[in-house]
N, C-alpha and C positions, 0 to 999 in steps of 0.2 A: 171079433168084431168084423162083419164082411162089408167091403165097399163095393158101391153100384158101379163106380166107374172113377174116371181120371179127373173131371168137370167139376170145377168150381161149384156149388151150390147155390139156388138162389132164392132160397128162403127168406122172404121179408122183399125189401127193396132190390132187385137183382144190380142196380148202378151202386145203392149205398154197401152192398156186401162186396162187391167186388173191389171197391173205391176203398174201404179198410183193408179187405186183405193185400192190395196191391201196398198200400201204406205200411203196414205191419212187416209185409215180406220184403222191401226195398229198404226198411232198418234193418231186419236181419242179415241180408246179404252185407249192408254197409257197416255193420259190426266186424264182420269176418275180412271185409275188403279192409279196417283199420289195422287190420292185426297184421295181412301181408304188405302194408304201406310202405314199411320201410327197409322190407327183406332188399330188394336190389340194390338202392342207393345207400347202403350201411356202410360200406368204403369209403363213401364220397362223405359221409358224415363225421368218421372216423377222420379222415383228414383234415377237415374244415376244424374239428374241435380239438384234435391232437390226441385221440385217445388209444390208450392201450385196447388190446383185443379181449380181457375181461370186462373192458368198460362197454364195449359193443355188446359180447353176450349180455350184459344186464339191462342195456339198453334194449336192444331186439326182445328180450325177455319182458318188460316192463310190463307191457300192455295185457300180456296174456297172463300173468302172476297176479294180478287182481284182478280180472277177467274172472280165471277159473276158481280163484278161491273165496271169493264174495258170493258167487251164483247160488248157493244153497240159500244165504240169508236174503240176497235178492229175489228169490222166490217167495221167501216166508214175508216179506215187505208187500209183496204183490198179493199174496192170499190175505193178508191180514189187513191192509189197506184199501185194495182194490186195484186193477191193471191200470186203467189209466191214469190215476193217480201217481202210483208208481213209475208208468211211464214216465211221466211228466217231467219228473224227480230228476230221474234218470236222465232226460235228455238235455234237461237244463246244467247238466254238471258235464255230462259227454259234450257238449256242444261247447261250452267254456271250455273244457280242456284242448278242444280243436282248435279254439283260437289262439290259446297261449301256446300249442308246441309251433307253429310255423313263424311266431315270433319268439320263439326261446334267445338268447343271445348266448347261449352255452351251454355245456353238456346239462348242469344240475338241472337247471330250469327245463329243459326237455326232459329230461326222465323223469321229472315231477310230473307233468304235463302227460305223459303216455301212463304212468299210475292212473292218474286221475280220469282218462278216457276210459281206460281195463274197469276203474268204480263205476263207471256210469253204463257201460255196456252191462256189467254185470246185473244193474237193476233194469236196463231196456229189455232184456234177450228174455227174463221168465216172464215178466210184465204184458209183454208183446204176445207170447203164448197165452197167458190169462184174457186178454183182450179178444184174442182169436176164438176163445172157447164161446164168448158171448158173444160175438159174431153168427157162430156157425150153433146153434144150438141143440140141433139134434145129433146122436154119436156118429149117424152113416156121413152126416155133411161133414164133422169135424174131422171125421178118419179121412175123407178125401183133400180137404186143405190140408191134413198134415201132410201125405201124400206129395204133394207139392212143397209143400213147408220144406222138406227134407233136401229138397236139392238146392236152396237158396244159399245156403252156407258154402256149399263146395265151390257155386258159381261166384259168391263175395270172394273168395278166397282166388281162384282164377283170374276174376278182374281187378284184383289186389296183386298181382304176382306179373299181370301185361303192363297193367298202364303204371306200374310205379318205376318199371325200366323207361318207358316212353316219357314220361313227365321227368324224371331225373336226367334224362337225357339231351331232352329239348329245353326244358327250364330249370328246374332247381328241385330237389327233396321237399323244400316247405311248401309247394302249391300240390304236393300229394293231400295234406289235409284239407285243401279246398272242399274234395268231395266228402268228406263224412261233414265238413262244417254246414254246406247247403242243404244236405241231405237234414242235415238236425234241424236247420231254422224251417225248412218244405214241413218237417215233421210238428213242429209246434203250431205252425199256420195253419196246420190242414187238420190236426186231432180234436179239436173242437168241434167241426165240421161232420167229420167221416167217423169218429169211433165213437162208440155208447159211453155212457157216463159208467162212472166205477161202481161196480156193485160190489161192496165192500164187504169183507164177512161177517163183520159185525150186523150189518141187515138180516143177516139170514142165520141171525145168531150161534155162530160157529165162528168167533173171531181167534184163531189160532195165537199164542202166545209166542212172544220174540226168540223166545230160547237164548240171552244172548252167552250165556256160557258156550254154549255148543257152537254157535257162531262162530265166535274169536278162536275157538278149537279148531273148526274145519277150514277156517281161512288161514290161520297159521299154518297148520300142519302141511294144506295142501301148496300152500306158496313155498314153503321151506323144502318141500319135498321135490316140488317141480324146478326150483334154482338150482337145488342139487345136481338132476338130472340134465338141466341145461348145461352146468360146468363140465359135463363128461365131453363136452363137444372140445374145450381147451386142456382139462387136466384128466389124470388117469384116474380110474375109478378109485382104487387105494389112497388118493392124496386126502389128507385131512378137508381140503377147501371144499370136496367134493360129499366125501362119508361125513362132516358135522352137519351139513344142512339136511342130507338124506337122513341120518340116524335121530336129530330133531323133528324134522316133520315126520317119520314113524310113529315116534312115542306121542306125539300132540294126535296122529290119526288114532293111536291104539287108544288111548284115554278118551276123545272123542266117540270110538264106539261105545266104551264104558259110562260115560256121561249119559248117552242117549239111549241108553237100554233102562235107567233108571231115570230119565225126564220123562214129567206126566203130559207132555208136548213136546216129544222131540221133535228137532229139525227137521232130521232125516228119519222117519221111522222104521227100525231095523226090517219089518215085513215089507216094505216097500218095495225092497229089492230083489224080494227071494221070487216074485213070479216068473217063471221062466221065459214066458214071450218077454217081459218087462226087460230081462236080465240078456235074451237074445239079441232086441234090439238096441241094449246101450252099448253091449259089447262091438255090434255090427257098425257103428257110429263112430265109437273110438276109432275100429280099425282101418276103417275107408279114410276118416280124416287123417287117420296116419299114414296110411300108403299113398295118398294123392300128396300130403306135406315132405312127405322123403325122397318123392320123386321131383318135385319141386327144387328143393334143396340141394339134392345132388346131382340135378341135369342143369340146373343155373350155373353149379360150379363148372362141369363137367365140358358144356359148350363153350364158358369164358375162357376157363383156364386150359382143359383139354385141347380146345380144337380154335381157340384163340379167336372166338366170336364178339362181336360186342355188346353190350348190354342191349342195345335196339332189336338186333339180329336176334340173340337169346329170347325177349320179351315174343317176337313174331314166331320163332319157335313152336312158343305154346299155345297159339292160336287155333290149329288144327284140335288140341286138346279141348280150349274154350266151344267151339262150334260142336264138336259132337258132345261134349256134356248138355248143351241146350237142347241139342235135337233128342238126344233122348232122354232127358227131363219132360221131353213132351209128352211121350208116352208111357214114361213110368209109370205116373200114376195109374191109368187107364189099365195097366197092366197087373198092377196093385189088387186093384179091384176085382179081376177078373178072375185072378189065380189065388191071389192070397197073400199078406205080406209075407210071411214067414217064405213062400214059396222065391219070390221075386228077391227077396233079399239074399237067398242061397246063391241064387241065378248069378244076381250082380257081385255076389264075393267070388264067384269063380269064374267068371267072365275078366272081375279084375285080377284075378290072380293069375291067369292066363296072360294078361298084357303087362303084370310085371315079369313075369318069367322070360317074355321074349325082350322086355326093356334089357334085364338082367345079361342074357346071352347077345343080345348084338346092339342096342342102344349107346353100350358104353366102348365100345370098338371104332376108334376115331377112323379104321380103315373101311368101316361101313358107312356108306352115306346115310342121310338123314332120313330120307324118303323109304329106305329099307331099313332100317337101324331103329330109331326112336320112334317113328310115327305110326307104325302099326301099334306098338305097346301103347302110345300115346291115347289112342282112338279106343282101345279094348279098355283100357283102366277107366277112362272117363265115363263109357256107357255103362260097364259094372260097377262104378261110383254111382252116376245115378239112379240107377236101380237099387241099389243098396240102402242108400240113403233114403229114398221115397218107403221102401217097405220098413226099414229100422223107425223112420220117425214114428209112424203110425204101430209098430211093436211098442215101442218105449212111451209111449202117450194110451196106450188100450187100456180102458176101466178104470183111470182113475178121475176118481170123484173129482166133480166141479171147484169142491174147495181145496183140493188139491193139486190145480192145474201149473200154480206158481212153482208147487215142488218140484213136478213133471218136468218142466221148462228148465226150471235149474239144473236136473238133474241130467237131463239130456244136453245142454248144453255143457256142462261141467266133464260129460264123456267127451264133447267133439272137441274140448279146447285142451284136457289132459291125455286125452289120446295120441296125439303127435308127440308128446313131449316124452313120455313113457317110451313107445315103442319105438320111438327112432333112437334115444340112447341105448335101447337094448339091443336093436338091430345092427346099429354100429359096433357094438362089442363084438359080433360075431366074426368081423373082418373088413375085406374092403367094399367098397360099393357096390357091385355085383352078386356080393353074398348078402351085403343087406336087404337089396332088391329080394333076393332070394326068401330068405328069412321071412320077410314081411309075404310075400307069396303064400308061403307055409301057414303061417297066422290065419291069411284070408280061406285058404283051405279048411285047418280047423274049426273056424266059426261056419263055413258052408257043412259042415259034418252037423255041427250043432244046429242049424238051421232045418235040417234034414228030419232029426230028432225030434226039435220043438214038433212040428208039424204031424209025428208019426204017434 
């Protein structure tokens, strides 16, 4: 698919089209913002509730576990019942959980609220992409929108890491939930005005089955495997607490593959992932999300523990990353239109790899000033991430039938959510922080070579 430029299309009413994209894009960024909302204030929550390290790990992972685990089923619901209808249901659940979280009197209620938030997000994310497909009718217009859409998630993650530190330092961690709550309320009020009504699959005579066995297996398998990987932060790989969930998750996912091969209307058709360009887009999405998440985690700890910076100063250190990301995202879509999605994806991966290498060599050295050590790597990684996400979003949704848009949205977001968990656990096993960054850079390079093969 060739994209003409990086500007949003103006088919139909320009105002309504841009209004719909602005609403859906804000929701997508908010979902990822919410994922990172507790990253910086997590130690304060642990102190307030008297939590153990493993309790904090589960609390940190809860949102992502249900988000990633339920995305495929959320995509099926959007394809079956229509985008706006599924979006509204997801917003109601997400909003209720976002209200319950800051009011939580203890650990159990906060954990339940985070699980519920993730479930709502798993319905919103693919539904938003389904509605986006009805807003931008032509393949070229949809591709232009996706090139811009690709950078929204990393922007939301950056904002979450920045604002969570500021909010927790000036107010309380509970105020971090004001952002998703306000956005949800605005979306529920505006959706009937700016979004097209659901074009449910049954109206087209192609109503997909729910595939409940596949949904249960995929959800349980992804959640258990992800939880096992998350625990490697506190326990060795050989620990039973790690191997148990990993093995159970692997078995359930293997059974899921077998069930899907025999299902009449599978939740995830095996052939859907065999497209080379789509595979490249999903791999680039997962790696880019993993690379930026790894840098945020490692440098948040390094700046506070290694250099003795406050949470507020640490958040400020990531401002240049956010500025470079926003500036690069403004031109990434145009570059995709001019040179093609695979070319820009590869270029973004190479640029990000260079940034990661600089961070590994100089950023973690306490003797090197921030301006000469971490800053150049931050800027290059942000620029590369913007380009990679823009191109990968187009590749991951290229040539997808309209009735499978929810599926594409679910798979794309699953790659974005599971990528950081898988890659971060693997690269941490390599050794220290610098080795982890270098290993991530190597993975970026391998994916960049694959992008070259995809267009040859």
